[in-house]
C-alpha positions in Angstrom: -13.1 77.7 73.9 -13.8 77.5 77.7 -15.5 74.4 79.0 -18.4 75.2 81.3 -17.2 72.4 83.6 -13.8 74.1 84.0 -15.5 77.3 85.2 -17.5 75.3 87.8 -14.3 73.8 89.2 -12.7 77.3 89.9 -13.8 78.9 93.2 -15.9 82.0 92.7 -13.9 83.9 95.3 -10.4 83.3 96.6 -8.9 84.0 100.0 -6.0 86.4 100.2 -3.6 83.6 100.8 -4.8 81.6 97.7 -4.9 84.7 95.5 -1.5 85.8 96.6 -0.1 82.4 95.6 -1.7 82.7 92.2 -0.3 86.2 91.7 3.1 85.3 93.1 2.8 87.9 95.9 3.2 87.9 99.6 -0.2 87.8 101.4 0.8 90.9 103.5 1.6 92.8 100.3 -1.7 91.9 98.7 -3.6 93.0 101.8 -1.8 96.3 101.6 -2.7 96.8 97.9 -6.3 96.0 98.8 -6.3 98.6 101.6 -4.9 101.2 99.3 -7.4 100.5 96.6 -10.5 100.1 98.8 -13.5 102.3 98.3 -17.0 102.3 99.7 -19.8 101.5 97.2 -23.1 101.5 98.9 -22.8 99.2 101.9 -19.9 97.2 100.3 -16.2 97.8 100.5 -14.5 96.9 97.2 -11.1 97.2 95.7 -10.2 97.2 92.0 -6.7 95.8 91.5 -6.7 96.1 87.7 -6.7 93.4 85.1 -10.2 92.4 86.1 -9.1 91.4 89.6 -11.4 92.7 92.3 -11.6 92.4 96.0 -14.6 92.4 98.3 -14.4 92.9 102.0 -16.6 90.5 104.0 -16.5 91.4 107.6 -12.9 91.7 108.5 -11.5 89.6 105.7 -11.0 90.1 101.9 -12.1 87.8 99.1 -10.8 88.2 95.6 -12.3 87.4 92.2 -10.4 86.8 89.0 -11.8 87.3 85.5 
């Protein structure tokens, strides 16, 4: 059972550097995966990396969200 306080402690979105560390990837490799998976959805640029992990482009930088 997940404690609601634990969910509040986790950031909603991670930077590429932080997400790469969690995924044991190089940040450059993660950015390349985001570029390859990116698609336009309305006015947003998003990338679905599988396993519930998604990226959103905010200006010139990516932010990632984990399930």
